[in-house]
Backbone as XML, in Angstrom:
<?xml version="1.0"?>
<chain id="A" units="angstrom">
  <residue number="1" name="UNK">
    <atom name="N" x="126.212" y="118.270" z="74.796"/>
    <atom name="CA" x="125.451" y="117.061" z="74.548"/>
    <atom name="C" x="126.379" y="116.003" z="73.954"/>
  </residue>
  <residue number="2" name="UNK">
    <atom name="N" x="126.276" y="114.780" z="74.437"/>
    <atom name="CA" x="127.075" y="113.656" z="73.937"/>
    <atom name="C" x="126.563" y="113.241" z="72.566"/>
  </residue>
  <residue number="3" name="UNK">
    <atom name="N" x="127.482" y="112.837" z="71.701"/>
    <atom name="CA" x="127.123" y="112.533" z="70.314"/>
    <atom name="C" x="127.363" y="111.062" z="69.985"/>
  </residue>
  <residue number="4" name="UNK">
    <atom name="N" x="126.332" y="110.429" z="69.421"/>
    <atom name="CA" x="126.425" y="109.056" z="68.924"/>
    <atom name="C" x="126.941" y="109.108" z="67.499"/>
  </residue>
  <residue number="5" name="UNK">
    <atom name="N" x="128.044" y="108.407" z="67.249"/>
    <atom name="CA" x="128.612" y="108.381" z="65.897"/>
    <atom name="C" x="128.425" y="107.041" z="65.200"/>
  </residue>
  <residue number="6" name="UNK">
    <atom name="N" x="127.997" y="106.023" z="65.946"/>
    <atom name="CA" x="127.800" y="104.696" z="65.358"/>
    <atom name="C" x="126.983" y="103.833" z="66.303"/>
  </residue>
  <residue number="7" name="UNK">
    <atom name="N" x="126.185" y="102.957" z="65.718"/>
    <atom name="CA" x="125.511" y="101.903" z="66.470"/>
    <atom name="C" x="126.043" y="100.571" z="65.973"/>
  </residue>
  <residue number="8" name="UNK">
    <atom name="N" x="126.149" y="99.614" z="66.879"/>
    <atom name="CA" x="126.494" y="98.243" z="66.511"/>
    <atom name="C" x="125.477" y="97.325" z="67.157"/>
  </residue>
  <residue number="9" name="UNK">
    <atom name="N" x="124.862" y="96.507" z="66.329"/>
    <atom name="CA" x="123.965" y="95.475" z="66.826"/>
    <atom name="C" x="124.708" y="94.156" z="66.837"/>
  </residue>
  <residue number="10" name="UNK">
    <atom name="N" x="124.588" y="93.417" z="67.926"/>
    <atom name="CA" x="125.241" y="92.108" z="68.015"/>
    <atom name="C" x="124.150" y="91.055" z="68.192"/>
  </residue>
  <residue number="11" name="UNK">
    <atom name="N" x="124.094" y="90.161" z="67.202"/>
    <atom name="CA" x="123.121" y="89.068" z="67.222"/>
    <atom name="C" x="123.504" y="88.018" z="68.259"/>
  </residue>
  <residue number="12" name="UNK">
    <atom name="N" x="122.504" y="87.375" z="68.821"/>
    <atom name="CA" x="122.731" y="86.218" z="69.683"/>
    <atom name="C" x="122.709" y="84.975" z="68.804"/>
  </residue>
  <residue number="13" name="UNK">
    <atom name="N" x="123.599" y="84.979" z="67.812"/>
    <atom name="CA" x="123.720" y="83.886" z="66.849"/>
    <atom name="C" x="125.086" y="84.006" z="66.190"/>
  </residue>
  <residue number="14" name="UNK">
    <atom name="N" x="125.586" y="82.882" z="65.710"/>
    <atom name="CA" x="126.863" y="82.886" z="65.006"/>
    <atom name="C" x="126.633" y="83.135" z="63.524"/>
  </residue>
  <residue number="15" name="UNK">
    <atom name="N" x="127.603" y="83.784" z="62.888"/>
    <atom name="CA" x="127.565" y="84.022" z="61.461"/>
    <atom name="C" x="128.187" y="82.864" z="60.699"/>
  </residue>
  <residue number="16" name="UNK">
    <atom name="N" x="128.139" y="82.960" z="59.382"/>
    <atom name="CA" x="128.662" y="81.902" z="58.528"/>
    <atom name="C" x="127.582" y="80.887" z="58.240"/>
  </residue>
  <residue number="17" name="UNK">
    <atom name="N" x="127.821" y="80.057" z="57.260"/>
    <atom name="CA" x="126.817" y="79.080" z="56.840"/>
    <atom name="C" x="126.429" y="78.162" z="57.989"/>
  </residue>
  <residue number="18" name="UNK">
    <atom name="N" x="127.418" y="77.626" z="58.672"/>
    <atom name="CA" x="127.123" y="76.708" z="59.779"/>
    <atom name="C" x="126.326" y="77.402" z="60.880"/>
  </residue>
  <residue number="19" name="UNK">
    <atom name="N" x="126.737" y="78.615" z="61.239"/>
    <atom name="CA" x="126.034" y="79.361" z="62.269"/>
    <atom name="C" x="124.606" y="79.689" z="61.889"/>
  </residue>
  <residue number="20" name="UNK">
    <atom name="N" x="124.416" y="80.088" z="60.633"/>
    <atom name="CA" x="123.068" y="80.425" z="60.157"/>
    <atom name="C" x="122.160" y="79.192" z="60.179"/>
  </residue>
  <residue number="21" name="UNK">
    <atom name="N" x="122.667" y="78.077" z="59.683"/>
    <atom name="CA" x="121.871" y="76.841" z="59.652"/>
    <atom name="C" x="121.547" y="76.386" z="61.071"/>
  </residue>
  <residue number="22" name="UNK">
    <atom name="N" x="122.534" y="76.432" z="61.941"/>
    <atom name="CA" x="122.323" y="76.041" z="63.340"/>
    <atom name="C" x="121.247" y="76.905" z="63.985"/>
  </residue>
  <residue number="23" name="UNK">
    <atom name="N" x="121.303" y="78.216" z="63.716"/>
    <atom name="CA" x="120.298" y="79.111" z="64.297"/>
    <atom name="C" x="118.905" y="78.814" z="63.751"/>
  </residue>
  <residue number="24" name="UNK">
    <atom name="N" x="118.789" y="78.671" z="62.443"/>
    <atom name="CA" x="117.476" y="78.424" z="61.829"/>
    <atom name="C" x="116.855" y="77.152" z="62.385"/>
  </residue>
  <residue number="25" name="UNK">
    <atom name="N" x="117.636" y="76.094" z="62.459"/>
    <atom name="CA" x="117.112" y="74.840" z="62.995"/>
    <atom name="C" x="116.749" y="75.006" z="64.475"/>
  </residue>
  <residue number="26" name="UNK">
    <atom name="N" x="117.631" y="75.622" z="65.241"/>
    <atom name="CA" x="117.349" y="75.862" z="66.655"/>
    <atom name="C" x="116.116" y="76.725" z="66.865"/>
  </residue>
  <residue number="27" name="UNK">
    <atom name="N" x="115.951" y="77.729" z="66.006"/>
    <atom name="CA" x="114.786" y="78.611" z="66.097"/>
    <atom name="C" x="113.505" y="77.824" z="65.802"/>
  </residue>
  <residue number="28" name="UNK">
    <atom name="N" x="113.553" y="76.992" z="64.765"/>
    <atom name="CA" x="112.379" y="76.184" z="64.399"/>
    <atom name="C" x="112.008" y="75.200" z="65.508"/>
  </residue>
  <residue number="29" name="UNK">
    <atom name="N" x="113.011" y="74.717" z="66.213"/>
    <atom name="CA" x="112.768" y="73.763" z="67.300"/>
    <atom name="C" x="112.489" y="74.452" z="68.639"/>
  </residue>
  <residue number="30" name="UNK">
    <atom name="N" x="112.536" y="75.786" z="68.654"/>
    <atom name="CA" x="112.289" y="76.532" z="69.881"/>
    <atom name="C" x="113.464" y="76.541" z="70.834"/>
  </residue>
  <residue number="31" name="UNK">
    <atom name="N" x="114.669" y="76.245" z="70.340"/>
    <atom name="CA" x="115.860" y="76.202" z="71.192"/>
    <atom name="C" x="116.765" y="77.414" z="71.019"/>
  </residue>
  <residue number="32" name="UNK">
    <atom name="N" x="116.486" y="78.234" z="70.012"/>
    <atom name="CA" x="117.316" y="79.422" z="69.761"/>
    <atom name="C" x="116.402" y="80.616" z="69.517"/>
  </residue>
  <residue number="33" name="UNK">
    <atom name="N" x="116.802" y="81.745" z="70.100"/>
    <atom name="CA" x="116.027" y="82.968" z="69.909"/>
    <atom name="C" x="116.988" y="84.146" z="69.899"/>
  </residue>
  <residue number="34" name="UNK">
    <atom name="N" x="116.796" y="85.031" z="68.933"/>
    <atom name="CA" x="117.571" y="86.264" z="68.861"/>
    <atom name="C" x="116.607" y="87.383" z="68.483"/>
  </residue>
  <residue number="35" name="UNK">
    <atom name="N" x="116.324" y="88.265" z="69.431"/>
    <atom name="CA" x="115.368" y="89.351" z="69.190"/>
    <atom name="C" x="115.848" y="90.287" z="68.083"/>
  </residue>
  <residue number="36" name="UNK">
    <atom name="N" x="117.164" y="90.478" z="67.958"/>
    <atom name="CA" x="117.676" y="91.338" z="66.890"/>
    <atom name="C" x="117.462" y="90.688" z="65.526"/>
  </residue>
  <residue number="37" name="UNK">
    <atom name="N" x="117.625" y="89.372" z="65.448"/>
    <atom name="CA" x="117.327" y="88.659" z="64.196"/>
    <atom name="C" x="115.872" y="88.899" z="63.790"/>
  </residue>
  <residue number="38" name="UNK">
    <atom name="N" x="114.971" y="88.840" z="64.768"/>
    <atom name="CA" x="113.547" y="89.047" z="64.491"/>
    <atom name="C" x="113.275" y="90.454" z="63.964"/>
  </residue>
  <residue number="39" name="UNK">
    <atom name="N" x="114.047" y="91.420" z="64.408"/>
    <atom name="CA" x="113.854" y="92.807" z="63.970"/>
    <atom name="C" x="114.422" y="93.018" z="62.565"/>
  </residue>
  <residue number="40" name="UNK">
    <atom name="N" x="115.598" y="92.477" z="62.303"/>
    <atom name="CA" x="116.283" y="92.763" z="61.040"/>
    <atom name="C" x="115.908" y="91.842" z="59.900"/>
  </residue>
  <residue number="41" name="UNK">
    <atom name="N" x="115.404" y="90.649" z="60.207"/>
    <atom name="CA" x="115.162" y="89.656" z="59.158"/>
    <atom name="C" x="113.748" y="89.073" z="59.214"/>
  </residue>
  <residue number="42" name="UNK">
    <atom name="N" x="113.224" y="88.804" z="58.026"/>
    <atom name="CA" x="112.025" y="87.982" z="57.906"/>
    <atom name="C" x="112.517" y="86.534" z="57.918"/>
  </residue>
  <residue number="43" name="UNK">
    <atom name="N" x="111.639" y="85.562" z="57.807"/>
    <atom name="CA" x="112.134" y="84.176" z="57.815"/>
    <atom name="C" x="113.122" y="83.848" z="56.679"/>
  </residue>
  <residue number="44" name="UNK">
    <atom name="N" x="113.115" y="84.629" z="55.601"/>
    <atom name="CA" x="113.972" y="84.260" z="54.469"/>
    <atom name="C" x="115.027" y="85.292" z="54.078"/>
  </residue>
  <residue number="45" name="UNK">
    <atom name="N" x="114.880" y="86.540" z="54.505"/>
    <atom name="CA" x="115.857" y="87.552" z="54.099"/>
    <atom name="C" x="115.773" y="88.774" z="54.999"/>
  </residue>
  <residue number="46" name="UNK">
    <atom name="N" x="116.709" y="89.715" z="54.783"/>
    <atom name="CA" x="116.675" y="90.948" z="55.567"/>
    <atom name="C" x="115.454" y="91.773" z="55.166"/>
  </residue>
  <residue number="47" name="UNK">
    <atom name="N" x="114.857" y="92.403" z="56.164"/>
    <atom name="CA" x="113.655" y="93.201" z="55.936"/>
    <atom name="C" x="114.013" y="94.514" z="55.240"/>
  </residue>
  <residue number="48" name="UNK">
    <atom name="N" x="113.338" y="94.849" z="54.126"/>
    <atom name="CA" x="113.558" y="96.149" z="53.487"/>
    <atom name="C" x="113.272" y="97.300" z="54.458"/>
  </residue>
  <residue number="49" name="UNK">
    <atom name="N" x="112.319" y="97.114" z="55.354"/>
    <atom name="CA" x="111.997" y="98.160" z="56.340"/>
    <atom name="C" x="113.189" y="98.435" z="57.245"/>
  </residue>
  <residue number="50" name="UNK">
    <atom name="N" x="113.991" y="97.409" z="57.533"/>
    <atom name="CA" x="115.194" y="97.604" z="58.348"/>
    <atom name="C" x="116.169" y="98.521" z="57.615"/>
  </residue>
  <residue number="51" name="UNK">
    <atom name="N" x="116.436" y="98.213" z="56.353"/>
    <atom name="CA" x="117.380" y="99.015" z="55.573"/>
    <atom name="C" x="116.901" y="100.463" z="55.447"/>
  </residue>
  <residue number="52" name="UNK">
    <atom name="N" x="115.614" y="100.657" z="55.252"/>
    <atom name="CA" x="115.049" y="102.009" z="55.160"/>
    <atom name="C" x="115.210" y="102.751" z="56.486"/>
  </residue>
  <residue number="53" name="UNK">
    <atom name="N" x="114.948" y="102.062" z="57.584"/>
    <atom name="CA" x="115.074" y="102.676" z="58.904"/>
    <atom name="C" x="116.513" y="103.078" z="59.173"/>
  </residue>
  <residue number="54" name="UNK">
    <atom name="N" x="117.463" y="102.204" z="58.854"/>
    <atom name="CA" x="118.874" y="102.501" z="59.070"/>
    <atom name="C" x="119.274" y="103.739" z="58.270"/>
  </residue>
  <residue number="55" name="UNK">
    <atom name="N" x="118.841" y="103.808" z="57.018"/>
    <atom name="CA" x="119.166" y="104.964" z="56.174"/>
    <atom name="C" x="118.592" y="106.252" z="56.757"/>
  </residue>
  <residue number="56" name="UNK">
    <atom name="N" x="117.458" y="106.167" z="57.422"/>
    <atom name="CA" x="116.808" y="107.364" z="57.973"/>
    <atom name="C" x="117.487" y="107.867" z="59.252"/>
  </residue>
  <residue number="57" name="UNK">
    <atom name="N" x="118.258" y="107.019" z="59.938"/>
    <atom name="CA" x="118.898" y="107.432" z="61.187"/>
    <atom name="C" x="119.989" y="108.469" z="60.978"/>
  </residue>
  <residue number="58" name="UNK">
    <atom name="N" x="120.715" y="108.346" z="59.882"/>
    <atom name="CA" x="121.805" y="109.273" z="59.624"/>
    <atom name="C" x="123.075" y="108.950" z="60.392"/>
  </residue>
  <residue number="59" name="UNK">
    <atom name="N" x="123.094" y="107.819" z="61.085"/>
    <atom name="CA" x="124.254" y="107.339" z="61.829"/>
    <atom name="C" x="124.504" y="105.906" z="61.356"/>
  </residue>
  <residue number="60" name="UNK">
    <atom name="N" x="125.756" y="105.547" z="61.096"/>
    <atom name="CA" x="126.026" y="104.175" z="60.646"/>
    <atom name="C" x="125.565" y="103.137" z="61.659"/>
  </residue>
  <residue number="61" name="UNK">
    <atom name="N" x="125.042" y="102.030" z="61.139"/>
    <atom name="CA" x="124.633" y="100.898" z="61.962"/>
    <atom name="C" x="125.340" y="99.668" z="61.409"/>
  </residue>
  <residue number="62" name="UNK">
    <atom name="N" x="126.145" y="99.053" z="62.250"/>
    <atom name="CA" x="126.875" y="97.846" z="61.873"/>
    <atom name="C" x="126.246" y="96.674" z="62.607"/>
  </residue>
  <residue number="63" name="UNK">
    <atom name="N" x="126.103" y="95.558" z="61.921"/>
    <atom name="CA" x="125.548" y="94.357" z="62.535"/>
    <atom name="C" x="126.615" y="93.271" z="62.568"/>
  </residue>
  <residue number="64" name="UNK">
    <atom name="N" x="126.778" y="92.648" z="63.728"/>
    <atom name="CA" x="127.757" y="91.584" z="63.908"/>
    <atom name="C" x="127.087" y="90.375" z="64.538"/>
  </residue>
  <residue number="65" name="UNK">
    <atom name="N" x="127.533" y="89.202" z="64.135"/>
    <atom name="CA" x="127.152" y="87.990" z="64.851"/>
    <atom name="C" x="128.115" y="87.849" z="66.022"/>
  </residue>
  <residue number="66" name="UNK">
    <atom name="N" x="127.704" y="87.116" z="67.031"/>
    <atom name="CA" x="128.544" y="87.026" z="68.238"/>
    <atom name="C" x="129.941" y="86.483" z="67.936"/>
  </residue>
  <residue number="67" name="UNK">
    <atom name="N" x="130.091" y="85.612" z="66.939"/>
    <atom name="CA" x="131.414" y="85.075" z="66.619"/>
    <atom name="C" x="132.216" y="86.003" z="65.708"/>
  </residue>
  <residue number="68" name="UNK">
    <atom name="N" x="131.648" y="87.135" z="65.341"/>
    <atom name="CA" x="132.352" y="88.118" z="64.511"/>
    <atom name="C" x="132.910" y="89.281" z="65.333"/>
  </residue>
  <residue number="69" name="UNK">
    <atom name="N" x="132.648" y="89.281" z="66.598"/>
    <atom name="CA" x="133.165" y="90.311" z="67.499"/>
    <atom name="C" x="134.547" y="89.873" z="67.968"/>
  </residue>
  <residue number="70" name="UNK">
    <atom name="N" x="135.574" y="90.486" z="67.425"/>
    <atom name="CA" x="136.951" y="90.091" z="67.700"/>
    <atom name="C" x="137.578" y="91.035" z="68.721"/>
  </residue>
  <residue number="71" name="UNK">
    <atom name="N" x="137.895" y="90.517" z="69.911"/>
    <atom name="CA" x="138.475" y="91.374" z="70.957"/>
    <atom name="C" x="139.737" y="92.109" z="70.514"/>
  </residue>
  <residue number="72" name="UNK">
    <atom name="N" x="140.565" y="91.495" z="69.667"/>
    <atom name="CA" x="141.793" y="92.168" z="69.254"/>
    <atom name="C" x="141.523" y="93.298" z="68.266"/>
  </residue>
  <residue number="73" name="UNK">
    <atom name="N" x="140.474" y="93.191" z="67.476"/>
    <atom name="CA" x="140.157" y="94.233" z="66.497"/>
    <atom name="C" x="139.215" y="95.277" z="67.087"/>
  </residue>
  <residue number="74" name="UNK">
    <atom name="N" x="138.256" y="94.835" z="67.870"/>
    <atom name="CA" x="137.251" y="95.714" z="68.477"/>
    <atom name="C" x="137.378" y="95.647" z="69.995"/>
  </residue>
  <residue number="75" name="UNK">
    <atom name="N" x="138.568" y="95.881" z="70.521"/>
    <atom name="CA" x="138.799" y="95.661" z="71.948"/>
    <atom name="C" x="137.904" y="96.527" z="72.835"/>
  </residue>
  <residue number="76" name="UNK">
    <atom name="N" x="137.714" y="97.780" z="72.482"/>
    <atom name="CA" x="136.877" y="98.657" z="73.317"/>
    <atom name="C" x="135.421" y="98.200" z="73.289"/>
  </residue>
  <residue number="77" name="UNK">
    <atom name="N" x="134.941" y="97.813" z="72.113"/>
    <atom name="CA" x="133.566" y="97.315" z="71.999"/>
    <atom name="C" x="133.425" y="96.002" z="72.760"/>
  </residue>
  <residue number="78" name="UNK">
    <atom name="N" x="134.329" y="95.068" z="72.554"/>
    <atom name="CA" x="134.274" y="93.774" z="73.248"/>
    <atom name="C" x="134.303" y="93.964" z="74.755"/>
  </residue>
  <residue number="79" name="UNK">
    <atom name="N" x="135.113" y="94.886" z="75.219"/>
    <atom name="CA" x="135.209" y="95.163" z="76.649"/>
    <atom name="C" x="133.890" y="95.720" z="77.186"/>
  </residue>
  <residue number="80" name="UNK">
    <atom name="N" x="133.275" y="96.627" z="76.439"/>
    <atom name="CA" x="132.006" y="97.231" z="76.869"/>
    <atom name="C" x="130.875" y="96.210" z="76.917"/>
  </residue>
  <residue number="81" name="UNK">
    <atom name="N" x="130.954" y="95.192" z="76.066"/>
    <atom name="CA" x="129.881" y="94.196" z="75.981"/>
    <atom name="C" x="130.098" y="92.997" z="76.894"/>
  </residue>
  <residue number="82" name="UNK">
    <atom name="N" x="131.279" y="92.903" z="77.479"/>
    <atom name="CA" x="131.613" y="91.741" z="78.292"/>
    <atom name="C" x="130.587" y="91.521" z="79.391"/>
  </residue>
  <residue number="83" name="UNK">
    <atom name="N" x="130.046" y="90.312" z="79.415"/>
    <atom name="CA" x="129.074" y="89.942" z="80.438"/>
    <atom name="C" x="127.647" y="90.352" z="80.136"/>
  </residue>
  <residue number="84" name="UNK">
    <atom name="N" x="127.430" y="91.087" z="79.056"/>
    <atom name="CA" x="126.076" y="91.520" z="78.693"/>
    <atom name="C" x="125.368" y="90.412" z="77.904"/>
  </residue>
  <residue number="85" name="UNK">
    <atom name="N" x="124.128" y="90.109" z="78.250"/>
    <atom name="CA" x="123.380" y="89.128" z="77.458"/>
    <atom name="C" x="123.140" y="89.665" z="76.045"/>
  </residue>
  <residue number="86" name="UNK">
    <atom name="N" x="123.246" y="88.770" z="75.085"/>
    <atom name="CA" x="122.961" y="89.136" z="73.694"/>
    <atom name="C" x="121.534" y="88.734" z="73.378"/>
  </residue>
  <residue number="87" name="UNK">
    <atom name="N" x="120.949" y="89.378" z="72.440"/>
    <atom name="CA" x="121.368" y="90.379" z="71.478"/>
    <atom name="C" x="121.286" y="91.768" z="72.128"/>
  </residue>
  <residue number="88" name="UNK">
    <atom name="N" x="121.973" y="92.730" z="71.497"/>
    <atom name="CA" x="121.921" y="94.086" z="72.028"/>
    <atom name="C" x="122.343" y="95.080" z="70.965"/>
  </residue>
  <residue number="89" name="UNK">
    <atom name="N" x="122.147" y="96.356" z="71.298"/>
    <atom name="CA" x="122.612" y="97.461" z="70.462"/>
    <atom name="C" x="123.546" y="98.301" z="71.320"/>
  </residue>
  <residue number="90" name="UNK">
    <atom name="N" x="124.746" y="98.522" z="70.803"/>
    <atom name="CA" x="125.723" y="99.393" z="71.467"/>
    <atom name="C" x="125.818" y="100.692" z="70.674"/>
  </residue>
  <residue number="91" name="UNK">
    <atom name="N" x="126.174" y="101.749" z="71.363"/>
    <atom name="CA" x="126.338" y="103.056" z="70.728"/>
    <atom name="C" x="127.732" y="103.582" z="71.046"/>
  </residue>
  <residue number="92" name="UNK">
    <atom name="N" x="128.400" y="104.107" z="70.021"/>
    <atom name="CA" x="129.677" y="104.789" z="70.263"/>
    <atom name="C" x="129.314" y="106.241" z="70.565"/>
  </residue>
  <residue number="93" name="UNK">
    <atom name="N" x="129.508" y="106.622" z="71.817"/>
    <atom name="CA" x="129.121" y="107.944" z="72.297"/>
    <atom name="C" x="130.385" y="108.690" z="72.699"/>
  </residue>
  <residue number="94" name="UNK">
    <atom name="N" x="130.666" y="109.760" z="71.973"/>
    <atom name="CA" x="131.888" y="110.532" z="72.214"/>
    <atom name="C" x="133.113" y="109.617" z="72.297"/>
  </residue>
  <residue number="95" name="UNK">
    <atom name="N" x="133.142" y="108.615" z="71.433"/>
    <atom name="CA" x="134.294" y="107.725" z="71.331"/>
    <atom name="C" x="134.277" y="106.519" z="72.243"/>
  </residue>
  <residue number="96" name="UNK">
    <atom name="N" x="133.351" y="106.450" z="73.181"/>
    <atom name="CA" x="133.275" y="105.315" z="74.110"/>
    <atom name="C" x="132.013" y="104.506" z="73.837"/>
  </residue>
  <residue number="97" name="UNK">
    <atom name="N" x="132.116" y="103.191" z="73.992"/>
    <atom name="CA" x="130.958" y="102.323" z="73.750"/>
    <atom name="C" x="130.074" y="102.232" z="74.988"/>
  </residue>
  <residue number="98" name="UNK">
    <atom name="N" x="128.760" y="102.332" z="74.746"/>
    <atom name="CA" x="127.766" y="102.178" z="75.800"/>
    <atom name="C" x="126.637" y="101.308" z="75.274"/>
  </residue>
  <residue number="99" name="UNK">
    <atom name="N" x="125.974" y="100.611" z="76.177"/>
    <atom name="CA" x="124.823" y="99.805" z="75.778"/>
    <atom name="C" x="123.642" y="100.744" z="75.565"/>
  </residue>
  <residue number="100" name="UNK">
    <atom name="N" x="123.078" y="100.712" z="74.371"/>
    <atom name="CA" x="121.911" y="101.540" z="74.068"/>
    <atom name="C" x="120.623" y="100.761" z="74.318"/>
  </residue>
  <residue number="101" name="UNK">
    <atom name="N" x="120.564" y="99.529" z="73.818"/>
    <atom name="CA" x="119.389" y="98.681" z="74.017"/>
    <atom name="C" x="119.845" y="97.286" z="74.431"/>
  </residue>
  <residue number="102" name="UNK">
    <atom name="N" x="119.261" y="96.783" z="75.489"/>
    <atom name="CA" x="119.600" y="95.460" z="76.018"/>
    <atom name="C" x="118.792" y="94.379" z="75.298"/>
  </residue>
  <residue number="103" name="UNK">
    <atom name="N" x="119.119" y="93.143" z="75.609"/>
    <atom name="CA" x="118.350" y="92.018" z="75.066"/>
    <atom name="C" x="116.879" y="92.137" z="75.452"/>
  </residue>
  <residue number="104" name="UNK">
    <atom name="N" x="116.625" y="92.544" z="76.677"/>
    <atom name="CA" x="115.243" y="92.710" z="77.141"/>
    <atom name="C" x="114.544" y="93.820" z="76.358"/>
  </residue>
  <residue number="105" name="UNK">
    <atom name="N" x="115.238" y="94.930" z="76.117"/>
    <atom name="CA" x="114.662" y="96.015" z="75.312"/>
    <atom name="C" x="114.280" y="95.509" z="73.925"/>
  </residue>
  <residue number="106" name="UNK">
    <atom name="N" x="115.175" y="94.718" z="73.320"/>
    <atom name="CA" x="114.912" y="94.206" z="71.978"/>
    <atom name="C" x="113.739" y="93.227" z="71.974"/>
  </residue>
  <residue number="107" name="UNK">
    <atom name="N" x="113.615" y="92.429" z="73.022"/>
    <atom name="CA" x="112.482" y="91.499" z="73.120"/>
    <atom name="C" x="111.152" y="92.253" z="73.144"/>
  </residue>
  <residue number="108" name="UNK">
    <atom name="N" x="111.118" y="93.393" z="73.826"/>
    <atom name="CA" x="109.854" y="94.139" z="73.940"/>
    <atom name="C" x="109.408" y="94.726" z="72.602"/>
  </residue>
  <residue number="109" name="UNK">
    <atom name="N" x="110.322" y="94.845" z="71.659"/>
    <atom name="CA" x="110.004" y="95.389" z="70.335"/>
    <atom name="C" x="109.197" y="94.387" z="69.506"/>
  </residue>
  <residue number="110" name="UNK">
    <atom name="N" x="109.332" y="93.114" z="69.811"/>
    <atom name="CA" x="108.544" y="92.097" z="69.139"/>
    <atom name="C" x="108.814" y="91.960" z="67.647"/>
  </residue>
  <residue number="111" name="UNK">
    <atom name="N" x="110.042" y="92.240" z="67.216"/>
    <atom name="CA" x="110.386" y="92.079" z="65.809"/>
    <atom name="C" x="109.947" y="93.210" z="64.902"/>
  </residue>
  <residue number="112" name="UNK">
    <atom name="N" x="109.341" y="94.248" z="65.453"/>
    <atom name="CA" x="108.802" y="95.352" z="64.663"/>
    <atom name="C" x="109.850" y="96.454" z="64.462"/>
  </residue>
  <residue number="113" name="UNK">
    <atom name="N" x="110.163" y="96.744" z="63.213"/>
    <atom name="CA" x="111.194" y="97.737" z="62.891"/>
    <atom name="C" x="110.794" y="99.131" z="63.386"/>
  </residue>
  <residue number="114" name="UNK">
    <atom name="N" x="109.554" y="99.527" z="63.198"/>
    <atom name="CA" x="109.118" y="100.857" z="63.639"/>
    <atom name="C" x="109.193" y="100.995" z="65.166"/>
  </residue>
  <residue number="115" name="UNK">
    <atom name="N" x="108.808" y="99.953" z="65.877"/>
    <atom name="CA" x="108.916" y="99.988" z="67.344"/>
    <atom name="C" x="110.375" y="100.025" z="67.777"/>
  </residue>
  <residue number="116" name="UNK">
    <atom name="N" x="111.236" y="99.318" z="67.038"/>
    <atom name="CA" x="112.666" y="99.373" z="67.328"/>
    <atom name="C" x="113.169" y="100.806" z="67.197"/>
  </residue>
  <residue number="117" name="UNK">
    <atom name="N" x="112.841" y="101.445" z="66.083"/>
    <atom name="CA" x="113.294" y="102.827" z="65.836"/>
    <atom name="C" x="112.819" y="103.755" z="66.952"/>
  </residue>
  <residue number="118" name="UNK">
    <atom name="N" x="111.538" y="103.648" z="67.293"/>
    <atom name="CA" x="110.976" y="104.501" z="68.347"/>
    <atom name="C" x="111.671" y="104.246" z="69.684"/>
  </residue>
  <residue number="119" name="UNK">
    <atom name="N" x="111.931" y="102.983" z="70.001"/>
    <atom name="CA" x="112.595" y="102.627" z="71.254"/>
    <atom name="C" x="114.023" y="103.148" z="71.275"/>
  </residue>
  <residue number="120" name="UNK">
    <atom name="N" x="114.737" y="102.991" z="70.171"/>
    <atom name="CA" x="116.117" y="103.466" z="70.089"/>
    <atom name="C" x="116.183" y="104.987" z="70.227"/>
  </residue>
  <residue number="121" name="UNK">
    <atom name="N" x="115.337" y="105.693" z="69.483"/>
    <atom name="CA" x="115.363" y="107.160" z="69.549"/>
    <atom name="C" x="114.923" y="107.670" z="70.918"/>
  </residue>
  <residue number="122" name="UNK">
    <atom name="N" x="113.998" y="106.967" z="71.552"/>
    <atom name="CA" x="113.588" y="107.337" z="72.905"/>
    <atom name="C" x="114.759" y="107.193" z="73.874"/>
  </residue>
  <residue number="123" name="UNK">
    <atom name="N" x="115.513" y="106.113" z="73.740"/>
    <atom name="CA" x="116.678" y="105.893" z="74.599"/>
    <atom name="C" x="117.744" y="106.965" z="74.362"/>
  </residue>
  <residue number="124" name="UNK">
    <atom name="N" x="117.941" y="107.325" z="73.110"/>
    <atom name="CA" x="118.901" y="108.388" z="72.765"/>
    <atom name="C" x="118.505" y="109.685" z="73.467"/>
  </residue>
  <residue number="125" name="UNK">
    <atom name="N" x="117.223" y="110.039" z="73.392"/>
    <atom name="CA" x="116.737" y="111.266" z="74.052"/>
    <atom name="C" x="116.877" y="111.178" z="75.564"/>
  </residue>
  <residue number="126" name="UNK">
    <atom name="N" x="116.480" y="110.023" z="76.150"/>
    <atom name="CA" x="116.564" y="109.834" z="77.611"/>
    <atom name="C" x="117.975" y="110.064" z="78.131"/>
  </residue>
  <residue number="127" name="UNK">
    <atom name="N" x="118.947" y="109.639" z="77.371"/>
    <atom name="CA" x="120.343" y="109.739" z="77.817"/>
    <atom name="C" x="120.999" y="111.049" z="77.445"/>
  </residue>
  <residue number="128" name="UNK">
    <atom name="N" x="120.261" y="111.902" z="76.753"/>
    <atom name="CA" x="120.812" y="113.197" z="76.369"/>
    <atom name="C" x="121.837" y="113.114" z="75.257"/>
  </residue>
  <residue number="129" name="UNK">
    <atom name="N" x="121.708" y="112.097" z="74.438"/>
    <atom name="CA" x="122.615" y="111.916" z="73.312"/>
    <atom name="C" x="122.066" y="112.620" z="72.078"/>
  </residue>
  <residue number="130" name="UNK">
    <atom name="N" x="122.953" y="112.940" z="71.175"/>
    <atom name="CA" x="122.592" y="113.515" z="69.888"/>
    <atom name="C" x="123.144" y="112.585" z="68.821"/>
  </residue>
  <residue number="131" name="UNK">
    <atom name="N" x="122.437" y="112.471" z="67.695"/>
    <atom name="CA" x="122.927" y="111.656" z="66.599"/>
    <atom name="C" x="123.757" y="112.512" z="65.653"/>
  </residue>
  <residue number="132" name="UNK">
    <atom name="N" x="124.991" y="112.077" z="65.412"/>
    <atom name="CA" x="125.873" y="112.787" z="64.491"/>
    <atom name="C" x="125.384" y="112.579" z="63.067"/>
  </residue>
  <residue number="133" name="UNK">
    <atom name="N" x="125.610" y="113.550" z="62.210"/>
    <atom name="CA" x="125.298" y="113.376" z="60.795"/>
    <atom name="C" x="126.321" y="112.424" z="60.192"/>
  </residue>
  <residue number="134" name="UNK">
    <atom name="N" x="125.833" y="111.503" z="59.379"/>
    <atom name="CA" x="126.734" y="110.514" z="58.760"/>
    <atom name="C" x="127.644" y="111.172" z="57.759"/>
  </residue>
</chain>
């Protein structure tokens, strides 16, 4: 059985003060949308339910903004994500990166942390993956 040792979520938004402000304004105006942002954050801060869910997985979950994904530092991850619409969740499976949840998958979750967890674990089972102990 293939083993997942890490998940990485990549937001369809830039990090940093400027990126955060740009996203918030764009979101309020209906010009920006990031399904992963909706899952991990309430309008003002990160959801405690997200942190609890991550702790329950037993596998590290790293979150990156699209401008924080550096091809020279994360070349294998950047290569695996090339051309994929954001936001998404990638999984390191037996050392190789694979897309676990697409932007469309994240949209269907509707910002709900419990639905995200169920969808992610269902995908893990469908693909015959096992979660490594952290």
